[in-house]
Each structure stands twice: as structure tokens, then as C-alpha cells.
C-alpha positions as CSV (number, residue, x, y, z in Angstrom):
1,V,30.5,15.5,-2.7
2,F,27.8,16.2,-5.2
3,V,28.8,19.3,-7.4
4,E,25.6,21.0,-6.6
5,F,26.3,21.3,-2.9
6,A,29.5,23.3,-4.0
7,L,27.4,25.4,-6.6
8,V,24.8,26.1,-4.1
9,L,27.4,27.7,-1.7
10,W,29.0,29.6,-4.4
11,A,25.7,31.1,-5.8
12,A,24.5,31.9,-2.4
13,R,27.7,33.9,-1.6
14,K,27.7,35.7,-5.3
15,L,24.1,36.5,-4.8
16,G,23.9,37.6,-1.0
17,R,20.7,35.4,-0.8
18,P,19.6,32.0,0.3
19,V,19.7,29.5,-2.5
20,K,17.9,26.1,-2.6
21,F,18.8,23.2,-5.0
22,T,16.1,20.4,-5.4
23,A,16.7,17.4,-7.5
24,T,14.2,15.8,-9.6
25,R,13.1,12.3,-8.7
26,S,14.8,11.0,-11.9
27,E,18.0,12.9,-10.6
28,A,17.9,11.1,-7.2
29,F,17.2,7.7,-8.6
30,L,20.5,8.3,-10.6
31,T,22.5,9.6,-7.9
32,D,21.2,9.0,-4.3
33,Y,22.9,6.2,-2.2
34,Q,21.0,3.1,-2.4
35,G,20.7,0.3,0.4
36,R,20.8,-3.4,1.3
37,D,22.8,-4.5,-1.5
38,L,24.4,-7.3,0.4
39,V,24.9,-11.2,-0.1
40,S,25.2,-14.0,2.4
41,R,26.4,-17.5,2.3
42,V,25.4,-19.2,5.4
43,E,25.8,-22.8,6.7
44,L,24.6,-24.3,9.9
45,A,25.8,-27.5,11.7
46,L,23.1,-29.3,14.0
47,A,23.5,-32.2,16.3
48,N,21.3,-35.1,15.9
49,N,18.8,-33.5,18.8
50,G,18.4,-30.4,16.7
51,R,20.9,-28.2,18.9
52,F,22.8,-25.9,17.0
53,L,26.6,-26.5,16.8
54,A,28.2,-24.0,14.7
55,M,27.7,-21.4,11.8
56,R,29.8,-20.5,8.9
57,A,29.1,-17.1,6.9
58,T,30.3,-14.9,4.2
59,N,28.8,-11.5,4.1
60,I,29.7,-9.6,0.5
61,S,28.5,-6.1,0.5
62,N,28.3,-4.0,-2.8
63,V,29.8,-0.7,-1.9
64,G,29.4,0.6,-5.5
65,G,31.6,2.5,-7.7
66,Y,33.5,4.5,-4.6
67,C,33.2,3.6,-0.7
68,V,31.2,6.0,1.5
69,S,30.3,3.7,4.5
70,L,30.7,0.2,5.6
71,S,27.9,0.6,8.1
72,P,25.7,-2.1,6.6
73,L,28.7,-4.6,6.6
74,S,30.0,-3.9,10.0
75,K,26.9,-3.3,11.8
76,G,25.2,-6.8,10.8
77,A,28.4,-8.9,11.3
78,G,28.3,-9.3,14.9
79,L,24.8,-10.2,14.6
80,I,25.1,-13.0,12.2
81,V,24.2,-15.8,14.8
82,G,20.8,-13.9,15.4
83,P,19.1,-14.8,18.9
84,Y,20.3,-18.4,19.0
85,L,22.6,-20.3,21.2
86,I,25.2,-21.1,18.6
87,P,28.6,-22.2,20.1
88,H,31.1,-21.4,17.4
89,A,31.0,-19.3,14.4
90,A,33.3,-18.2,11.5
91,L,32.4,-15.1,9.8
92,R,34.2,-13.6,6.7
93,A,32.9,-10.0,5.7
94,M,33.9,-8.5,2.4
95,A,33.4,-5.2,0.7
96,V,33.5,-5.1,-3.2
97,F,33.3,-2.3,-5.5
98,T,31.0,-2.5,-8.5
99,N,29.8,0.1,-11.4
100,T,26.8,1.0,-9.7
101,M,26.1,3.8,-7.1
102,P,27.3,3.7,-3.5
103,T,25.4,2.1,-0.7
104,N,25.0,3.6,2.5
105,A,23.1,2.9,5.9
106,Y,19.4,2.5,5.5
107,R,16.8,2.0,8.4
108,S,18.4,-0.6,10.7
109,S,21.6,-0.4,8.6
110,G,23.0,-4.4,8.0
111,R,20.6,-5.8,10.5
112,P,17.7,-7.2,8.2
113,E,20.3,-8.5,5.7
114,V,21.5,-10.7,8.6
115,T,18.4,-11.6,10.1
116,F,17.2,-12.7,6.8
117,A,20.3,-15.0,6.4
118,I,19.8,-16.5,9.8
119,E,16.1,-17.0,9.7
120,R,16.2,-18.3,6.4
121,L,18.8,-20.6,7.3
122,V,16.8,-21.9,10.5
123,D,13.6,-22.4,8.4
124,T,15.6,-24.3,5.8
125,A,17.4,-26.5,8.3
126,A,13.9,-27.3,10.0
127,E,12.5,-28.2,6.4
128,Q,15.4,-30.5,5.7
129,L,15.6,-32.3,8.9
130,G,11.8,-32.6,9.1
131,I,11.7,-30.7,12.5
132,D,8.8,-28.3,13.2
133,R,10.5,-24.9,12.7
134,I,8.9,-23.5,16.1
135,E,10.2,-26.4,18.0
136,L,13.8,-25.7,16.4
137,R,13.5,-22.3,17.8
138,R,12.3,-23.3,21.2
139,K,15.2,-25.6,21.5
140,N,17.9,-23.2,20.7
141,L,16.7,-19.5,21.5
142,I,19.0,-18.0,24.1
143,R,17.3,-18.0,27.5
144,P,16.9,-14.9,29.9
145,E,19.2,-16.5,32.6
146,A,22.1,-16.7,30.1
147,M,21.9,-12.8,29.8
148,P,24.2,-11.0,29.5
149,Y,25.2,-13.3,26.8
150,R,28.5,-13.2,24.9
151,N,27.6,-14.6,21.3
152,A,30.1,-16.7,19.1
153,V,31.2,-13.5,17.2
154,G,32.0,-11.5,20.4
155,M,28.9,-9.0,20.9
156,T,27.5,-9.1,24.3
157,Y,23.8,-9.3,24.4
158,D,22.2,-7.2,27.4
159,S,19.1,-8.5,28.1
160,G,15.9,-10.2,26.4
161,R,13.2,-12.6,26.9
162,Y,13.3,-14.3,23.5
163,L,11.2,-17.3,23.9
164,E,8.4,-15.4,25.8
165,N,8.3,-13.0,23.0
166,M,7.9,-15.6,20.4
167,E,5.1,-17.4,22.5
168,R,3.4,-14.0,23.0
169,A,3.9,-13.2,19.1
170,M,2.2,-16.5,18.2
171,E,-0.8,-15.7,20.4
172,I,-1.6,-12.4,19.1
173,A,-1.2,-13.6,15.4
174,D,-3.7,-16.4,16.1
175,W,-1.1,-19.1,15.1
176,K,-3.4,-22.0,15.9
177,G,-6.2,-20.6,13.8
178,F,-4.1,-20.6,10.7
179,E,-4.8,-23.9,9.2
180,Q,-8.6,-23.1,9.0
181,R,-7.4,-19.9,7.3
182,R,-5.7,-21.8,4.9
183,R,-8.4,-24.1,4.0
184,A,-10.6,-21.1,3.3
185,A,-8.2,-19.4,1.0
186,A,-7.7,-22.6,-0.7
187,K,-11.5,-22.6,-1.7
188,D,-11.0,-19.3,-3.2
189,G,-8.1,-20.7,-5.3
190,K,-5.5,-18.9,-3.4
191,L,-2.3,-20.1,-1.4
192,L,-1.9,-19.0,1.9
193,G,1.4,-19.2,4.1
194,R,2.7,-17.9,7.0
195,G,6.0,-16.9,8.5
196,L,7.8,-16.4,11.6
197,A,11.2,-14.4,12.2
198,Y,13.0,-13.5,15.5
199,Y,15.5,-10.7,15.2
200,V,17.9,-9.1,17.3
201,E,19.6,-5.9,16.5
202,S,21.9,-3.5,18.0
203,S,22.2,0.4,18.9
204,I,25.1,2.6,20.1
205,G,25.0,5.8,17.9
206,A,27.8,8.1,17.9
207,P,29.2,8.4,21.5
208,N,29.1,12.0,22.6
209,E,25.8,14.0,23.4
210,Q,25.3,17.2,25.3
211,A,22.1,18.7,27.1
212,R,21.9,22.1,28.8
213,I,18.8,22.3,31.2
214,T,17.7,25.6,32.6
215,V,14.9,26.2,34.8
216,Q,13.6,29.8,33.7
217,P,11.9,32.5,35.9
218,Q,9.0,32.2,33.4
219,R,7.8,28.9,34.8
220,R,9.4,26.9,32.2
221,V,12.1,24.3,31.7
222,D,14.3,24.8,28.5
223,V,16.2,21.7,27.4
224,I,18.8,22.4,24.6
225,I,20.1,19.0,23.1
226,G,22.0,18.1,19.9
227,T,19.7,15.4,18.6
228,Q,17.8,16.4,15.3
229,P,14.2,14.9,15.1
230,S,12.8,14.3,12.0
231,G,9.3,13.0,12.9
232,Q,10.3,10.7,15.7
233,G,8.7,12.5,18.6
234,H,11.7,13.8,20.6
235,E,9.9,16.8,21.9
236,T,7.2,14.7,23.4
237,S,9.5,11.8,24.8
238,F,12.2,14.0,26.0
239,A,9.7,16.3,27.8
240,Q,8.0,13.3,29.4
241,V,11.3,12.5,31.0
242,I,12.1,15.9,31.9
243,S,8.6,16.1,33.5
244,D,8.9,12.9,35.4
245,L,12.5,13.7,36.9
246,L,11.6,17.3,37.9
247,H,7.9,17.0,38.8
248,V,6.9,19.6,36.6
249,P,4.2,19.9,34.2
250,L,4.8,18.6,30.6
251,D,3.5,21.3,29.0
252,S,6.2,23.6,31.0
253,V,9.2,21.7,29.4
254,K,10.4,23.2,25.8
255,I,12.9,21.2,24.1
256,I,15.1,23.1,21.9
257,V,16.9,21.4,18.9
258,G,18.2,22.4,15.4
259,D,19.2,25.7,16.2
260,T,22.9,26.1,15.7
261,D,22.9,29.4,17.5
262,V,22.5,27.8,20.6
263,V,23.0,24.2,20.1
264,Q,26.7,23.8,20.4
265,V,27.4,20.0,20.7
266,G,25.2,17.1,19.2
267,G,25.5,13.8,17.3
268,G,21.9,14.1,15.7
269,S,19.4,11.4,15.3
270,H,20.4,7.8,14.0
271,S,21.1,4.4,15.0
272,G,18.2,4.3,17.5
273,R,20.4,6.5,20.1
274,S,18.5,9.5,20.7
275,L,16.0,9.0,23.8
276,R,18.7,6.6,25.4
277,H,21.4,9.4,25.1
278,A,18.7,11.9,26.4
279,A,17.3,10.3,29.1
280,T,20.9,9.3,30.6
281,L,21.9,13.1,30.1
282,F,18.8,14.4,32.2
283,T,19.1,11.8,34.6
284,K,22.9,12.5,35.1
285,A,21.9,16.1,35.3
286,L,19.4,15.8,38.1
287,P,21.6,15.5,41.0
288,E,23.3,18.9,40.1
289,L,19.9,20.6,39.5
290,I,18.8,19.6,43.0
291,A,22.0,20.8,44.4
292,Q,21.5,24.1,42.7
293,G,18.1,24.2,43.9
294,K,18.9,23.6,47.4
295,K,21.5,26.6,47.3
296,V,18.7,29.0,45.8
297,A,16.2,27.8,48.2
298,A,18.5,28.3,51.1
299,T,19.4,31.9,49.7
300,I,15.6,32.8,49.7
301,V,14.8,31.1,53.2
302,R,18.0,32.5,54.8
303,S,19.2,29.1,55.7
304,T,21.9,26.6,54.6
305,P,21.8,24.1,51.7
306,D,22.0,21.2,54.5
307,Q,18.7,22.5,55.8
308,I,17.1,22.1,52.4
309,E,15.3,18.8,51.7
310,F,14.2,17.7,48.2
311,A,11.4,15.0,48.0
312,D,8.5,14.2,45.6
313,G,9.7,17.2,43.4
314,R,9.6,20.0,46.0
315,F,12.2,21.8,48.1
316,S,11.5,22.5,51.9
317,A,13.4,24.1,54.6
318,R,13.6,22.4,57.8
319,G,11.7,24.2,60.5
320,T,9.5,26.2,58.2
321,N,6.6,25.7,56.1
322,R,8.1,27.1,52.8
323,T,8.1,24.7,49.9
324,F,9.0,25.4,46.3
325,D,8.8,23.0,43.3
326,F,11.5,23.9,40.6
327,L,9.2,26.4,38.9
328,E,8.2,28.2,41.8
329,L,11.6,28.3,43.0
330,A,13.0,29.8,40.0
331,E,10.4,32.3,39.7
332,E,11.0,33.2,43.3
333,A,14.9,33.5,42.6
334,A,14.3,36.1,40.1
335,R,13.1,38.4,42.8
336,H,16.2,38.2,45.1
337,E,19.9,39.1,45.1
338,L,21.6,35.8,44.4
339,P,25.2,35.3,45.1
340,Q,27.6,35.5,42.2
341,E,27.8,31.4,41.8
342,L,24.2,31.2,41.3
343,K,23.5,34.5,38.8
344,G,23.1,32.3,36.1
345,G,19.8,30.6,37.9
346,I,19.4,26.7,38.1
347,A,21.3,25.6,35.1
348,V,23.3,22.6,34.1
349,V,25.1,21.5,31.3
350,T,26.0,17.9,30.9
351,D,27.7,15.6,28.6
352,H,27.6,11.9,28.2
353,E,29.4,9.2,26.0
354,M,27.8,6.1,25.5
355,H,29.9,3.0,24.3
356,D,27.8,-0.1,25.6
357,P,25.6,-1.2,22.9
358,V,21.8,-2.2,23.6
359,F,20.0,-5.1,21.8
360,P,16.4,-4.4,20.9
361,N,14.6,-7.8,19.6
362,G,11.5,-9.2,18.7
363,C,9.4,-11.6,16.8
364,A,7.2,-11.0,14.0
365,I,4.5,-13.3,12.4
366,C,2.7,-12.7,9.0
367,E,0.5,-14.3,6.7
368,V,0.5,-13.6,2.9
369,E,-2.1,-14.8,0.2
370,I,-0.9,-15.8,-3.2
371,D,-2.9,-15.9,-6.4
372,P,-1.0,-18.8,-8.3
373,E,-2.2,-17.6,-11.7
374,T,-0.8,-14.3,-11.7
375,G,1.9,-14.4,-8.8
376,G,0.2,-11.7,-6.9
377,V,0.8,-11.3,-3.0
378,A,-1.3,-10.0,-0.6
379,L,-0.2,-9.2,3.0
380,T,-3.3,-10.5,5.0
381,R,-2.0,-10.5,8.7
382,Y,1.2,-9.2,10.6
383,A,1.7,-9.2,14.1
384,S,4.8,-8.4,16.2
385,V,6.3,-8.2,19.6
386,D,8.9,-5.7,20.1
387,D,11.4,-5.5,23.2
388,V,12.7,-1.8,23.3
389,G,13.6,-1.7,26.8
390,R,11.9,1.1,28.8
391,C,9.0,2.4,26.7
392,I,8.5,6.2,27.4
393,N,5.7,6.8,25.1
394,P,4.0,3.8,23.5
395,L,1.9,5.6,21.1
396,I,5.2,7.0,19.4
397,V,6.9,3.4,19.7
398,H,4.1,1.8,17.9
399,G,3.9,4.5,15.5
400,Q,7.7,4.0,14.7
401,T,7.0,0.1,14.6
402,H,4.1,0.5,12.2
403,G,6.4,2.6,9.9
404,A,9.4,0.4,10.2
405,I,7.2,-2.7,9.2
406,A,6.2,-0.7,6.1
407,Q,9.6,-0.3,5.0
408,G,10.7,-3.8,5.5
409,V,7.5,-5.3,3.8
410,G,8.3,-2.7,0.8
411,Q,11.8,-4.3,0.5
412,A,10.3,-7.8,0.4
413,L,7.7,-7.4,-2.2
414,W,8.5,-4.4,-4.4
415,E,11.5,-2.1,-4.0
416,H,14.7,-2.7,-6.2
417,C,16.9,-0.8,-8.2
418,Y,17.5,-2.4,-11.2
419,V,20.8,-1.6,-13.0
420,D,22.1,-3.1,-16.5
421,R,24.6,-5.8,-15.5
422,E,26.8,-4.7,-18.3
423,F,27.3,-0.9,-18.0
424,G,25.7,-0.3,-14.6
425,Q,23.0,1.9,-16.2
426,P,20.2,2.4,-13.8
427,L,16.8,1.1,-15.0
428,V,14.6,2.8,-12.5
429,G,13.9,6.4,-13.1
430,S,10.7,7.1,-11.3
431,L,8.1,6.0,-8.9
432,M,6.4,4.6,-12.1
433,D,9.3,2.1,-12.1
434,Y,9.8,1.5,-8.4
435,G,7.2,-0.2,-6.4
436,V,6.7,1.1,-2.7
437,P,4.1,0.2,-0.2
438,R,1.0,2.1,0.2
439,A,-1.9,2.2,2.8
440,D,-4.0,0.1,1.1
441,T,-1.3,-2.7,0.6
442,L,-0.9,-3.4,4.0
443,P,-3.2,-5.0,6.7
444,P,-3.8,-3.7,10.1
445,F,-0.8,-4.2,12.3
446,V,-0.9,-5.9,15.6
447,T,1.9,-4.8,17.8
448,E,2.9,-5.3,21.4
449,I,5.8,-3.7,23.4
450,A,7.8,-5.9,25.6
451,E,9.7,-3.9,28.5
452,V,12.9,-6.1,29.2
453,L,15.1,-3.2,30.8
454,S,18.7,-2.8,29.6
455,P,21.4,-2.8,32.4
456,T,23.6,-0.3,30.3
457,N,21.7,2.8,31.0
458,P,19.8,4.4,34.0
459,L,16.2,4.0,32.7
460,G,16.7,0.8,30.8
461,I,16.0,2.0,27.4
462,K,17.0,0.1,24.3
463,A,15.7,1.5,21.0
464,G,12.2,1.5,19.3
465,G,12.7,2.8,15.9
466,E,14.3,0.1,13.6
467,G,13.0,-3.1,15.0
468,G,9.9,-3.4,12.5
469,T,12.2,-3.1,9.4
470,T,14.8,-5.7,10.6
471,G,12.5,-8.7,10.8
472,A,10.0,-7.8,8.0
473,P,11.9,-9.0,4.8
474,A,12.6,-12.6,6.7
475,V,8.9,-13.0,7.9
476,V,7.4,-12.2,4.5
477,T,9.8,-14.2,2.5
478,S,9.2,-17.1,5.1
479,A,5.5,-16.6,4.6
480,I,5.6,-16.9,0.7
481,V,7.9,-19.8,0.6
482,D,5.3,-21.4,3.0
483,A,2.7,-20.7,0.8
484,L,4.5,-22.1,-2.1
485,R,6.0,-25.3,-0.5
486,D,3.5,-27.8,-2.2
487,Y,5.0,-26.7,-5.7
488,G,8.4,-27.6,-4.1
489,V,9.7,-24.1,-3.6
490,R,12.3,-23.8,-0.8
491,D,13.7,-20.2,-1.5
492,I,12.6,-16.9,-3.6
493,K,14.9,-13.9,-3.9
494,M,13.4,-10.5,-2.8
495,P,11.7,-8.6,-4.1
496,A,8.9,-11.3,-4.5
497,T,7.0,-9.1,-7.2
498,P,4.1,-10.9,-9.0
499,Y,6.3,-11.7,-11.9
500,N,9.0,-13.2,-9.8
501,V,6.3,-15.4,-7.9
502,W,4.6,-16.4,-11.1
503,K,8.2,-17.3,-12.5
504,T,9.3,-19.4,-9.6
505,I,5.7,-21.5,-9.8
506,Q,6.2,-21.9,-13.4
507,D,9.9,-23.3,-12.9
508,S,8.9,-25.6,-10.1
509,K,6.2,-27.0,-12.4
510,A,8.4,-27.4,-15.0
511,A,11.1,-29.1,-12.9
512,R,8.8,-31.5,-11.5
513,K,7.9,-32.6,-15.1
514,G,11.5,-32.6,-16.3
515,V,11.3,-29.9,-18.7
516,K,12.7,-26.2,-19.1
517,A,10.3,-23.4,-18.3
């Protein structure tokens, strides 16, 4: 626990007033948890026909001076074989202590690391064996008819059309037009490279969630739920699900989050869990809401619940012409004396525990243009197809995907917490030292959503918040290596800053001449 947390509480109690502490940017660089510090050593065995036979991997995670989380190590372990049919795998995962700041979960915790490892491994295998990297993937991607598929590490993928997604990504990225663009770049003295990466990620989230749904007499549906949005658009997507299930107008649904006076249970927002949990809760609550509505309607029309029908969002009493939707029913009920059991109106509290993971997946393709004189890298094209299961709000999912891609590209090209090797002293103290992507450093993204439903929940939702980050480091690095292939470059470490790219080119030139750069 940071000492400032305790001091803020002490000061607030001492003064009897709210107290707020804000760290400076430099303090944050010195003390905040860091991410992605994982090293993988991977090996792949192939048959003569290019089929994958076995994989061996060792993941070493730097947890810093003390351990606050093993999430990046554990969440990536089960996905080390990626989207491929690899019958056998051996994995060793280790956490090590160092003299740096602790590491913790960062968007798509653990999955970008293992996606980077397997995708770079497949590219390297294709290069060494003289097999086209696309054909090698076509030969080894898991097919839809194999789903649900238990991989060699013990994870069971729920659903997916991996090959179809890859082919579609190649279409929207204009894969066939690349050579023409490469020649045009060469005329300007630039090196153009393209990369492709396929990712599979997983999502469960803390298992328990609760929702309270109340149809108010004011012609409003209140939904109290324990997720806590921070820009994910829950207020919109949750309301859409309620609107569809209850057949009420979207603007009549009020989503209530974050108020601890009324929100009693909740797991928060993380791990791509929120909409899947919420939609499951809402679907689970629907039969009870209908049952209560029938009882209320029966009281109003002086009938019995078995004489009330519910269809297309309306309650109707047999033998009469009286019908109500949920909002009309709650409004009318307020004018009647209801039995004691219905005094609370139409209201349901429902809980749900979720233990079955879902596996969002997708294919990303990008192109980079490199200036060999300076090592500068420009991202010129980026396209992706992401399978999120059922998509409730495409606009929100596309926005999530774009932001996630930007984060992944930032990791690949700029972001790095430099530390003195001997003493562990951070060498990054501000955003002057730490590069982050900006809008003008990114091209327009071409993103498509694939909806392959998951059998693990009623609406077939997977997750859509982390996929863009998962594949980005691998695909950007793949494109850079492709651009530098004429120099004999087969790999480059992240971040691929201009200096690192320039140094890689110079080292390759020197190696070919047999001299030390």
C-alpha cells in the first residue's frame, strides 16, 4: 500500500473534510506499476509437410521488487499455442524478482506477450523452411468444425472461424496490392513491409455479479449493477439489452453504477467481463420479471396469472381487450392496492457466477514504411477483423478496437520504461522521455467485426475491449522485420524506435561485411 493512501485517510479524518492527493507525472513514473515485462523462449517442431507437431515454451515474468500480481504470467500461459493445431506442448512459467517496480495487468494482460511469441515463431519457421507464411497458417489454423477445441495446454476454445477471419482481413487490407505499394515506396527511398498476426485471447473476469432491475411507476426501468465503466459505454450497451428484452424505449432505461449507497455487490470492470455478465444477468432476470408482471396484471384486471399472456413485450388478459407493456403496467399498478407480495412492484434481484471463459480472436494486418537513413518507422496501413461474439453496439466496439490498437502500436514502436541495469534507477521521468502514440502518428484503421457466438452465455457474447491490443505488437514487429529482410534482419526487439531500427540496419550491414558496427 502506498503511504499516500494512508495519509489521505488520516488527513481527511483529522480535518473532517475531503482530501485529495495527486501525484506528479514524475512520481507516477517512479512508483506506478508497470506492464509487459515478460521474456519468452519458444521452439516449434514441424513435419516435412509443414504441419505443426509440438511446441516448447518458457515464459519468464519480471514481477519487480515485490509481487502484486501474477496475472500477466498466468493469463498468457494457457494461450501459448495461439490459434493453431499443435498436438503437444510443454510450458514452463516462472516469476522472478528484480530491483524494478512491480508489474501488473495491463490491457489484455499476458495475451499480447504470448501472441507475440507464437506469431514471431510462425513467421520465423516459414522463413527458415521456405514456406509462405500465409500458407503455413492456412495449413495449421484450427477449423470451426473442431470447436469446442481443447488446446495442448488444457484451455478449451469455445468457437471461432479463424481461417475465414484471416482471409477477410487480407481482403480489407488489400493484401494483393502490396507489391505495387512496395515498389512505389522504393522509388522514394523507403522500405515498405507488411505483417500479419492472428490472436486468441481469453476472458472470464471475477466470477460474481449482481443486478437489481426495477420497473418504476414513472415509466422508467432502473438497473443497478456492480460494474464500473470508465469510458466503455456500459450505460448505452446495457440499456440496449434491457430495451430489447423488455420491449421498452431505450431512453426509458436508467443504468445506475458506482454509487455505493445503492450498489451492494459488484466485480467492477476488467478482463472484458462486463457486458457478458450484465447480459447474462438481464436474461436470467427476464422470466421472473414476466412472472411478476403477470401477477400485477392479473390483480389490475381481476383475473389470475394463468389467464395473462406475455408476447412481444405486452401483457394481455384472455377474454379482454386490455393490454399493457412493462412501463404501462408499472404506472397502472401504482393506482391500485396490490397484495403484500407485490408491494415492491415489478423488481428482481439476480446474481450470477461465471466460470466458463470465452475466447475472442482476430487477425490484424499492417504496413510500415521505414526510412533506412534515419530508422524512422511510419505506420501506413492497419486493418483487423475481430470476433467478439454477439456485438450489441458496433460503434462502441469499433471505438474500443481503435483505442486498443493504438495502445498495442505504442508498445511496439515507442513505449519503454528504461531502467539503470545496475541499480534499478528509473531513467524515464516524464512524457518527454516516454514516447506514446498520437493521433497524427496513426493511419485510419479499417476494422470489421465478426460475430461467431459463444455457447457459454445466453446471448453468445465474447468480449471486444482488448483484442486490438493483443495482436498489435506482433503484427507491427512482423511488418518491420519484413521491411528489413533485404538486410538479412530476422528479428528486432521492441520498442522499434528510430535508433533501434537504424542500429539494427547498421549491425546487419556490418555483419555482411564481416566487421563490427
